[in-house]
SERO-413116 format. One record per residue (C-alpha): x, y, z; residue number from 1; residue in three letters. Coordinates in Angstrom, 1 decimal, always signed. Example, Ala and Ser with C-alpha at 12.3 -4.5 7.8 and 13.67 -1.06 7.14 Angstrom:
<sites>
<site x="+12.3" y="-4.5" z="+7.8" pos="1" code="ALA"/>
<site x="+13.7" y="-1.1" z="+7.1" pos="2" code="SER"/>
</sites>
This chain:
<sites>
<site x="+26.4" y="+4.3" z="-4.8" pos="1" code="MET"/>
<site x="+27.3" y="+4.5" z="-1.2" pos="2" code="SER"/>
<site x="+25.4" y="+2.4" z="+1.5" pos="3" code="ASP"/>
<site x="+23.4" y="+5.6" z="+3.0" pos="4" code="HIS"/>
<site x="+21.3" y="+5.6" z="-0.2" pos="5" code="ILE"/>
<site x="+19.8" y="+2.2" z="+0.6" pos="6" code="TYR"/>
<site x="+19.4" y="+2.5" z="+4.4" pos="7" code="LEU"/>
<site x="+16.6" y="+4.2" z="+6.2" pos="8" code="ILE"/>
<site x="+17.8" y="+7.6" z="+7.4" pos="9" code="ASP"/>
<site x="+15.1" y="+9.4" z="+9.4" pos="10" code="LEU"/>
<site x="+17.3" y="+12.4" z="+9.9" pos="11" code="ASP"/>
<site x="+17.6" y="+12.8" z="+6.1" pos="12" code="LYS"/>
<site x="+13.8" y="+12.1" z="+5.6" pos="13" code="VAL"/>
<site x="+13.0" y="+14.9" z="+8.2" pos="14" code="ILE"/>
<site x="+15.5" y="+17.3" z="+6.6" pos="15" code="ARG"/>
<site x="+14.0" y="+16.6" z="+3.1" pos="16" code="ASP"/>
<site x="+10.4" y="+17.0" z="+4.4" pos="17" code="LYS"/>
<site x="+11.0" y="+20.1" z="+6.6" pos="18" code="MET"/>
<site x="+13.9" y="+22.0" z="+5.4" pos="19" code="GLY"/>
<site x="+15.4" y="+24.4" z="+7.8" pos="20" code="GLU"/>
<site x="+12.6" y="+23.7" z="+10.2" pos="21" code="LYS"/>
<site x="+14.1" y="+20.2" z="+10.7" pos="22" code="ALA"/>
<site x="+16.5" y="+21.8" z="+13.2" pos="23" code="ARG"/>
<site x="+13.8" y="+22.5" z="+15.6" pos="24" code="PHE"/>
<site x="+12.9" y="+19.0" z="+16.0" pos="25" code="VAL"/>
<site x="+14.0" y="+17.6" z="+19.5" pos="26" code="PRO"/>
<site x="+16.5" y="+15.1" z="+19.4" pos="27" code="ARG"/>
<site x="+14.8" y="+12.9" z="+21.9" pos="28" code="PHE"/>
<site x="+11.7" y="+12.8" z="+19.6" pos="29" code="LEU"/>
<site x="+13.7" y="+11.7" z="+16.6" pos="30" code="ILE"/>
<site x="+15.5" y="+9.1" z="+18.7" pos="31" code="ASN"/>
<site x="+11.9" y="+7.8" z="+19.7" pos="32" code="TYR"/>
<site x="+10.7" y="+7.8" z="+16.2" pos="33" code="LEU"/>
<site x="+13.9" y="+5.8" z="+15.2" pos="34" code="LYS"/>
<site x="+13.0" y="+3.2" z="+17.6" pos="35" code="ARG"/>
<site x="+9.2" y="+2.9" z="+16.5" pos="36" code="ILE"/>
<site x="+10.2" y="+2.6" z="+13.0" pos="37" code="ILE"/>
<site x="+12.8" y="+0.0" z="+13.9" pos="38" code="HIS"/>
<site x="+15.6" y="+1.9" z="+11.9" pos="39" code="GLN"/>
<site x="+18.4" y="-0.1" z="+13.1" pos="40" code="ASP"/>
<site x="+16.9" y="-3.6" z="+12.8" pos="41" code="GLU"/>
<site x="+15.4" y="-2.7" z="+9.3" pos="42" code="LEU"/>
<site x="+18.7" y="-1.4" z="+8.0" pos="43" code="ASN"/>
<site x="+20.4" y="-4.8" z="+8.7" pos="44" code="VAL"/>
<site x="+18.0" y="-6.2" z="+6.4" pos="45" code="PHE"/>
<site x="+18.5" y="-3.5" z="+3.8" pos="46" code="LEU"/>
<site x="+22.4" y="-3.5" z="+4.0" pos="47" code="LYS"/>
<site x="+22.2" y="-7.2" z="+3.0" pos="48" code="ASP"/>
<site x="+19.7" y="-6.6" z="+0.3" pos="49" code="GLU"/>
<site x="+22.2" y="-4.2" z="-1.2" pos="50" code="GLY"/>
<site x="+21.2" y="-3.4" z="-4.7" pos="51" code="GLU"/>
<site x="+18.5" y="-5.8" z="-5.0" pos="52" code="LYS"/>
<site x="+15.1" y="-4.3" z="-6.3" pos="53" code="GLN"/>
<site x="+11.7" y="-5.0" z="-7.4" pos="54" code="GLY"/>
<site x="+9.8" y="-8.4" z="-7.2" pos="55" code="ILE"/>
<site x="+12.9" y="-10.4" z="-5.8" pos="56" code="PRO"/>
<site x="+13.4" y="-7.7" z="-3.2" pos="57" code="TRP"/>
<site x="+9.6" y="-8.1" z="-2.2" pos="58" code="LEU"/>
<site x="+9.8" y="-11.7" z="-1.8" pos="59" code="TRP"/>
<site x="+12.8" y="-11.3" z="+0.5" pos="60" code="ASP"/>
<site x="+10.6" y="-9.1" z="+2.5" pos="61" code="CYS"/>
<site x="+8.1" y="-11.9" z="+2.7" pos="62" code="VAL"/>
<site x="+10.8" y="-14.3" z="+4.0" pos="63" code="ARG"/>
<site x="+12.1" y="-11.5" z="+6.4" pos="64" code="PHE"/>
<site x="+8.6" y="-11.0" z="+7.8" pos="65" code="LEU"/>
<site x="+7.9" y="-14.6" z="+8.0" pos="66" code="ASP"/>
<site x="+4.8" y="-14.4" z="+6.2" pos="67" code="MET"/>
<site x="+2.8" y="-17.5" z="+5.2" pos="68" code="ASN"/>
<site x="+0.5" y="-16.6" z="+2.3" pos="69" code="LEU"/>
<site x="-2.6" y="-18.6" z="+1.6" pos="70" code="ASN"/>
<site x="-3.9" y="-17.4" z="-2.1" pos="71" code="VAL"/>
<site x="-7.3" y="-18.1" z="-2.8" pos="72" code="VAL"/>
<site x="-8.8" y="-17.4" z="-6.2" pos="73" code="GLY"/>
<site x="-5.5" y="-17.8" z="-8.5" pos="74" code="ARG"/>
<site x="-7.8" y="-18.8" z="-11.5" pos="75" code="GLU"/>
<site x="-9.1" y="-15.3" z="-11.6" pos="76" code="ASN"/>
<site x="-5.7" y="-14.0" z="-12.5" pos="77" code="LEU"/>
<site x="-5.3" y="-13.0" z="-16.2" pos="78" code="PRO"/>
<site x="-2.5" y="-14.3" z="-18.2" pos="79" code="PRO"/>
<site x="+0.7" y="-12.7" z="-17.5" pos="80" code="ALA"/>
<site x="+0.8" y="-11.0" z="-21.1" pos="81" code="THR"/>
<site x="-2.3" y="-8.8" z="-20.2" pos="82" code="GLU"/>
<site x="-0.9" y="-6.9" z="-17.4" pos="83" code="ALA"/>
<site x="-1.6" y="-3.4" z="-18.8" pos="84" code="GLY"/>
<site x="-5.4" y="-4.1" z="-18.8" pos="85" code="ARG"/>
<site x="-6.0" y="-4.6" z="-15.1" pos="86" code="TYR"/>
<site x="-6.3" y="-2.4" z="-11.9" pos="87" code="THR"/>
<site x="-6.1" y="-4.5" z="-8.7" pos="88" code="PHE"/>
<site x="-7.9" y="-3.0" z="-5.8" pos="89" code="VAL"/>
<site x="-7.7" y="-4.3" z="-2.3" pos="90" code="SER"/>
<site x="-8.6" y="-3.3" z="+1.2" pos="91" code="ASN"/>
<site x="-5.8" y="-2.0" z="+3.4" pos="92" code="HIS"/>
<site x="-5.9" y="-3.7" z="+6.9" pos="93" code="PRO"/>
<site x="-2.1" y="-3.7" z="+7.9" pos="94" code="LEU"/>
<site x="-0.4" y="-0.9" z="+6.1" pos="95" code="GLY"/>
<site x="+2.9" y="-3.0" z="+5.6" pos="96" code="GLY"/>
<site x="+2.5" y="-6.7" z="+5.0" pos="97" code="GLN"/>
<site x="-0.5" y="-6.5" z="+2.7" pos="98" code="ASP"/>
<site x="+1.5" y="-4.1" z="+0.3" pos="99" code="GLY"/>
<site x="+4.3" y="-6.2" z="+0.4" pos="100" code="VAL"/>
<site x="+2.7" y="-9.4" z="-0.2" pos="101" code="ALA"/>
<site x="+0.3" y="-8.4" z="-2.9" pos="102" code="LEU"/>
<site x="+3.5" y="-6.7" z="-4.8" pos="103" code="GLY"/>
<site x="+5.1" y="-10.0" z="-4.6" pos="104" code="ALA"/>
<site x="+2.3" y="-12.2" z="-5.6" pos="105" code="VAL"/>
<site x="+1.1" y="-10.1" z="-8.5" pos="106" code="LEU"/>
<site x="+4.5" y="-9.1" z="-9.6" pos="107" code="GLY"/>
<site x="+5.8" y="-12.7" z="-9.7" pos="108" code="GLU"/>
<site x="+2.5" y="-13.7" z="-11.7" pos="109" code="HIS"/>
<site x="+3.0" y="-10.7" z="-14.2" pos="110" code="PHE"/>
<site x="+6.9" y="-11.1" z="-14.3" pos="111" code="GLU"/>
<site x="+7.6" y="-7.8" z="-12.9" pos="112" code="GLY"/>
<site x="+5.2" y="-5.7" z="-14.8" pos="113" code="HIS"/>
<site x="+3.3" y="-4.1" z="-12.0" pos="114" code="VAL"/>
<site x="+3.1" y="-0.6" z="-10.1" pos="115" code="LYS"/>
<site x="+2.0" y="+0.5" z="-6.9" pos="116" code="TYR"/>
<site x="+0.4" y="+4.0" z="-6.3" pos="117" code="LEU"/>
<site x="+2.0" y="+4.5" z="-2.9" pos="118" code="VAL"/>
<site x="+2.8" y="+7.4" z="-0.3" pos="119" code="ASN"/>
<site x="+6.1" y="+9.2" z="-1.5" pos="120" code="ASP"/>
<site x="+7.7" y="+8.3" z="+1.7" pos="121" code="LEU"/>
<site x="+8.1" y="+4.6" z="+0.2" pos="122" code="LEU"/>
<site x="+10.5" y="+6.0" z="-2.6" pos="123" code="MET"/>
<site x="+13.1" y="+6.1" z="+0.3" pos="124" code="ASN"/>
<site x="+13.2" y="+2.3" z="+0.2" pos="125" code="LEU"/>
<site x="+15.7" y="+1.5" z="-2.8" pos="126" code="HIS"/>
<site x="+14.2" y="-1.8" z="-3.1" pos="127" code="GLY"/>
<site x="+10.8" y="-0.8" z="-3.6" pos="128" code="LEU"/>
<site x="+11.2" y="+2.5" z="-5.5" pos="129" code="ALA"/>
<site x="+11.2" y="+1.2" z="-9.2" pos="130" code="PRO"/>
<site x="+7.6" y="-0.5" z="-8.6" pos="131" code="LEU"/>
<site x="+6.2" y="+3.0" z="-7.2" pos="132" code="CYS"/>
<site x="+4.0" y="+5.8" z="-8.6" pos="133" code="ILE"/>
<site x="+4.7" y="+8.1" z="-5.5" pos="134" code="PRO"/>
<site x="+1.9" y="+10.5" z="-4.1" pos="135" code="ILE"/>
<site x="+2.6" y="+13.5" z="-2.2" pos="136" code="ASN"/>
<site x="-0.7" y="+15.8" z="-2.4" pos="137" code="LYS"/>
<site x="+0.9" y="+18.2" z="+0.2" pos="138" code="THR"/>
<site x="+4.4" y="+19.0" z="-1.5" pos="139" code="GLY"/>
<site x="+5.8" y="+20.0" z="-4.7" pos="140" code="LEU"/>
<site x="+5.4" y="+16.8" z="-6.4" pos="141" code="GLN"/>
<site x="+1.4" y="+17.1" z="-6.3" pos="142" code="SER"/>
<site x="+1.6" y="+19.3" z="-9.3" pos="143" code="ARG"/>
<site x="+3.2" y="+16.3" z="-11.1" pos="144" code="ASN"/>
<site x="+0.8" y="+13.7" z="-9.8" pos="145" code="PHE"/>
<site x="-1.8" y="+13.9" z="-12.3" pos="146" code="PRO"/>
<site x="+0.5" y="+13.3" z="-15.2" pos="147" code="ALA"/>
<site x="+2.3" y="+10.5" z="-13.2" pos="148" code="MET"/>
<site x="-1.2" y="+8.7" z="-12.5" pos="149" code="VAL"/>
<site x="-2.0" y="+9.1" z="-16.1" pos="150" code="GLU"/>
<site x="+1.3" y="+7.5" z="-17.1" pos="151" code="ALA"/>
<site x="+0.6" y="+4.8" z="-15.0" pos="152" code="GLY"/>
<site x="-2.6" y="+3.9" z="-16.0" pos="153" code="PHE"/>
<site x="-1.5" y="+4.3" z="-19.9" pos="154" code="HIS"/>
<site x="+1.4" y="+1.9" z="-19.3" pos="155" code="SER"/>
<site x="+1.7" y="-1.8" z="-19.9" pos="156" code="ASP"/>
<site x="+1.7" y="-2.5" z="-16.1" pos="157" code="ASP"/>
<site x="-0.8" y="-3.9" z="-13.8" pos="158" code="ALA"/>
<site x="-1.5" y="-1.3" z="-11.2" pos="159" code="ILE"/>
<site x="-2.0" y="-2.1" z="-7.7" pos="160" code="ILE"/>
<site x="-4.1" y="+0.1" z="-5.5" pos="161" code="MET"/>
<site x="-5.3" y="+0.7" z="-1.8" pos="162" code="PHE"/>
<site x="-8.2" y="+3.0" z="-2.8" pos="163" code="PRO"/>
<site x="-8.8" y="+4.1" z="+0.9" pos="164" code="ALA"/>
<site x="-5.5" y="+5.8" z="+0.9" pos="165" code="GLY"/>
<site x="-5.3" y="+5.0" z="+4.6" pos="166" code="LEU"/>
<site x="-5.0" y="+1.5" z="+6.2" pos="167" code="CYS"/>
<site x="-8.3" y="+0.1" z="+8.0" pos="168" code="SER"/>
<site x="-9.8" y="+1.6" z="+11.2" pos="169" code="ARG"/>
<site x="-11.8" y="-0.1" z="+13.9" pos="170" code="LYS"/>
<site x="-15.3" y="+1.3" z="+14.4" pos="171" code="ASN"/>
<site x="-17.6" y="-0.4" z="+16.7" pos="172" code="LYS"/>
<site x="-15.8" y="-3.6" z="+16.9" pos="173" code="GLY"/>
<site x="-15.3" y="-4.0" z="+13.2" pos="174" code="VAL"/>
<site x="-12.1" y="-3.6" z="+11.2" pos="175" code="VAL"/>
<site x="-12.8" y="-1.8" z="+7.7" pos="176" code="ARG"/>
<site x="-11.3" y="+0.6" z="+5.4" pos="177" code="ASP"/>
<site x="-12.6" y="+4.3" z="+5.3" pos="178" code="LEU"/>
<site x="-14.4" y="+5.3" z="+2.2" pos="179" code="ALA"/>
<site x="-12.6" y="+4.3" z="-1.2" pos="180" code="TRP"/>
<site x="-11.5" y="+7.1" z="-3.4" pos="181" code="GLN"/>
<site x="-13.0" y="+7.1" z="-7.0" pos="182" code="LYS"/>
<site x="-9.7" y="+7.5" z="-8.8" pos="183" code="THR"/>
<site x="-9.6" y="+3.7" z="-9.7" pos="184" code="PHE"/>
<site x="-13.1" y="+3.8" z="-11.3" pos="185" code="VAL"/>
<site x="-12.5" y="+6.8" z="-13.5" pos="186" code="THR"/>
<site x="-8.8" y="+6.0" z="-14.7" pos="187" code="LYS"/>
<site x="-9.9" y="+2.3" z="-15.2" pos="188" code="SER"/>
<site x="-12.7" y="+3.5" z="-17.4" pos="189" code="VAL"/>
<site x="-10.6" y="+5.7" z="-19.2" pos="190" code="GLU"/>
<site x="-7.8" y="+3.5" z="-20.0" pos="191" code="THR"/>
<site x="-10.3" y="+0.4" z="-20.5" pos="192" code="HIS"/>
<site x="-8.9" y="-1.6" z="-17.6" pos="193" code="ARG"/>
<site x="-10.7" y="-4.4" z="-16.0" pos="194" code="GLU"/>
<site x="-10.9" y="-4.0" z="-12.0" pos="195" code="VAL"/>
<site x="-9.9" y="-7.0" z="-10.1" pos="196" code="ILE"/>
<site x="-11.2" y="-7.1" z="-6.4" pos="197" code="PRO"/>
<site x="-8.8" y="-8.5" z="-3.8" pos="198" code="ILE"/>
<site x="-9.4" y="-9.1" z="+0.0" pos="199" code="HIS"/>
<site x="-6.3" y="-9.3" z="+2.4" pos="200" code="PHE"/>
<site x="-7.0" y="-10.7" z="+5.7" pos="201" code="SER"/>
<site x="-5.4" y="-9.4" z="+9.0" pos="202" code="GLY"/>
<site x="-5.7" y="-6.5" z="+11.5" pos="203" code="SER"/>
<site x="-3.3" y="-4.3" z="+13.6" pos="204" code="ASN"/>
<site x="-3.2" y="-3.9" z="+17.5" pos="205" code="SER"/>
<site x="-5.8" y="-2.5" z="+19.4" pos="206" code="GLU"/>
<site x="-3.1" y="+0.5" z="+20.5" pos="207" code="ARG"/>
<site x="-3.0" y="+1.3" z="+16.9" pos="208" code="PHE"/>
<site x="-6.9" y="+1.6" z="+16.5" pos="209" code="TYR"/>
<site x="-7.0" y="+3.7" z="+19.6" pos="210" code="ARG"/>
<site x="-4.4" y="+6.1" z="+18.4" pos="211" code="LEU"/>
<site x="-6.1" y="+6.4" z="+15.2" pos="212" code="ALA"/>
<site x="-9.7" y="+7.4" z="+16.8" pos="213" code="ASN"/>
<site x="-8.0" y="+9.7" z="+19.2" pos="214" code="ILE"/>
<site x="-6.5" y="+11.6" z="+16.3" pos="215" code="CYS"/>
<site x="-9.7" y="+11.6" z="+14.3" pos="216" code="LYS"/>
<site x="-11.7" y="+12.9" z="+17.6" pos="217" code="SER"/>
<site x="-9.1" y="+15.7" z="+17.8" pos="218" code="LEU"/>
<site x="-9.3" y="+16.6" z="+14.1" pos="219" code="HIS"/>
<site x="-5.5" y="+16.3" z="+13.9" pos="220" code="LEU"/>
<site x="-4.1" y="+17.1" z="+10.4" pos="221" code="LYS"/>
<site x="-1.0" y="+15.0" z="+11.0" pos="222" code="VAL"/>
<site x="-1.8" y="+11.4" z="+10.6" pos="223" code="ASN"/>
<site x="+0.2" y="+10.2" z="+14.0" pos="224" code="ILE"/>
<site x="-1.0" y="+6.8" z="+13.6" pos="225" code="ALA"/>
<site x="+1.0" y="+6.0" z="+10.5" pos="226" code="MET"/>
<site x="+4.1" y="+6.6" z="+12.4" pos="227" code="LEU"/>
<site x="+3.1" y="+3.4" z="+14.2" pos="228" code="TYR"/>
<site x="+3.0" y="+1.3" z="+11.0" pos="229" code="LEU"/>
<site x="+6.3" y="-0.3" z="+11.0" pos="230" code="VAL"/>
<site x="+6.0" y="-1.3" z="+14.6" pos="231" code="ASP"/>
<site x="+2.6" y="-2.8" z="+13.5" pos="232" code="GLU"/>
<site x="+4.3" y="-4.6" z="+10.8" pos="233" code="MET"/>
<site x="+7.0" y="-6.0" z="+12.9" pos="234" code="MET"/>
<site x="+4.2" y="-7.2" z="+15.7" pos="235" code="LYS"/>
<site x="+2.5" y="-9.0" z="+12.6" pos="236" code="ASN"/>
<site x="+5.5" y="-11.2" z="+11.8" pos="237" code="ARG"/>
<site x="+5.3" y="-14.9" z="+11.7" pos="238" code="HIS"/>
<site x="+1.8" y="-14.9" z="+10.7" pos="239" code="LYS"/>
<site x="-0.6" y="-16.4" z="+7.9" pos="240" code="THR"/>
<site x="-2.6" y="-14.2" z="+5.8" pos="241" code="PHE"/>
<site x="-5.0" y="-15.1" z="+3.1" pos="242" code="THR"/>
<site x="-5.1" y="-13.3" z="-0.1" pos="243" code="ILE"/>
<site x="-8.7" y="-13.7" z="-2.0" pos="244" code="THR"/>
<site x="-8.8" y="-12.8" z="-5.5" pos="245" code="ILE"/>
<site x="-12.2" y="-12.0" z="-7.0" pos="246" code="GLY"/>
<site x="-13.5" y="-12.2" z="-10.6" pos="247" code="LYS"/>
<site x="-12.4" y="-9.5" z="-13.1" pos="248" code="PRO"/>
<site x="-15.1" y="-6.5" z="-13.1" pos="249" code="ILE"/>
<site x="-15.5" y="-5.1" z="-16.8" pos="250" code="PRO"/>
<site x="-14.7" y="-1.6" z="-17.0" pos="251" code="TRP"/>
<site x="-18.0" y="-1.0" z="-18.9" pos="252" code="GLN"/>
<site x="-19.8" y="-2.0" z="-15.7" pos="253" code="THR"/>
<site x="-19.0" y="+1.4" z="-14.3" pos="254" code="PHE"/>
<site x="-21.5" y="+3.4" z="-16.3" pos="255" code="ASP"/>
<site x="-23.7" y="+6.6" z="-15.6" pos="256" code="LYS"/>
<site x="-26.1" y="+4.6" z="-13.3" pos="257" code="THR"/>
<site x="-24.1" y="+5.5" z="-10.5" pos="258" code="ARG"/>
<site x="-21.6" y="+8.2" z="-9.7" pos="259" code="LYS"/>
<site x="-17.9" y="+7.1" z="-9.7" pos="260" code="PRO"/>
<site x="-17.8" y="+7.5" z="-5.9" pos="261" code="ALA"/>
<site x="-20.9" y="+5.1" z="-5.7" pos="262" code="GLU"/>
<site x="-19.0" y="+2.6" z="-8.1" pos="263" code="TRP"/>
<site x="-16.0" y="+2.7" z="-5.6" pos="264" code="ALA"/>
<site x="-18.3" y="+1.9" z="-2.8" pos="265" code="GLU"/>
<site x="-20.0" y="-0.8" z="-4.8" pos="266" code="TYR"/>
<site x="-16.5" y="-2.5" z="-5.4" pos="267" code="VAL"/>
<site x="-15.6" y="-2.1" z="-1.7" pos="268" code="GLN"/>
<site x="-18.6" y="-4.0" z="-0.7" pos="269" code="ASP"/>
<site x="-17.4" y="-6.8" z="-3.3" pos="270" code="ILE"/>
<site x="-13.9" y="-7.1" z="-1.6" pos="271" code="VAL"/>
<site x="-15.6" y="-7.4" z="+2.0" pos="272" code="TYR"/>
<site x="-17.8" y="-10.0" z="+0.6" pos="273" code="ASN"/>
<site x="-14.9" y="-12.0" z="-0.8" pos="274" code="LEU"/>
<site x="-13.8" y="-12.5" z="+2.9" pos="275" code="ASN"/>
<site x="-17.2" y="-13.8" z="+3.7" pos="276" code="LYS"/>
<site x="-17.2" y="-16.3" z="+0.8" pos="277" code="GLU"/>
<site x="-13.5" y="-17.3" z="+1.5" pos="278" code="ALA"/>
<site x="-14.8" y="-18.3" z="+5.1" pos="279" code="ALA"/>
<site x="-17.1" y="-21.0" z="+3.7" pos="280" code="PHE"/>
</sites>
């Protein structure tokens, strides 16, 4: 394989996403996007990684980002041999470090038997691709999405999910996820997986939250704030993050007394209470 397969190539991503319309994207805009996604800097790291993939690659990312991880509640992790019985759900405050860190910690514990449900753009990262169930609800792959989710939940892998779908937003001074989607509830019940709640500490910059709120107020269909997530990740280097792992919730908990969306909200509240408990 040639090196370009392993590197971030924004020009190629735009061509793949837009087809012939890609030629209408101004070159100055592409160059600006390359700067805010730190393409050159990240490609130095990716080139050094070569063909490395999976959990070793994630731990190298942890070191590259100089993350210090404080894991609380390790005793709540089930035995490594039981990976396929659990769905891990977490808040999504950062959009970068949180995904890397959870994959590294849980992947190491379960000896590589983990899978993420992630945006399909992350499949462009060679090191991460084997751990991904890609989600692209606006493209051709969307027709295969239900089958891919089914296969993931019926597998022997632990599933890692950020049920909000997007990273957290700031509202009235409080950083919190948007409403959680119900998929993790319905699929965990269907496949008899216990749900393990996780809280991840951290926040993005005020600039990011202002931009996200502007996009919301203008009802923009394109998630412009997402373009700045790599820049936010680089700003969050050299920091300490706390991962708080809660007790498993039996799948039988999610009965008919509440709708799946209400159970999703219930688990989301548990996650944020974990943060309060860890503070004491």
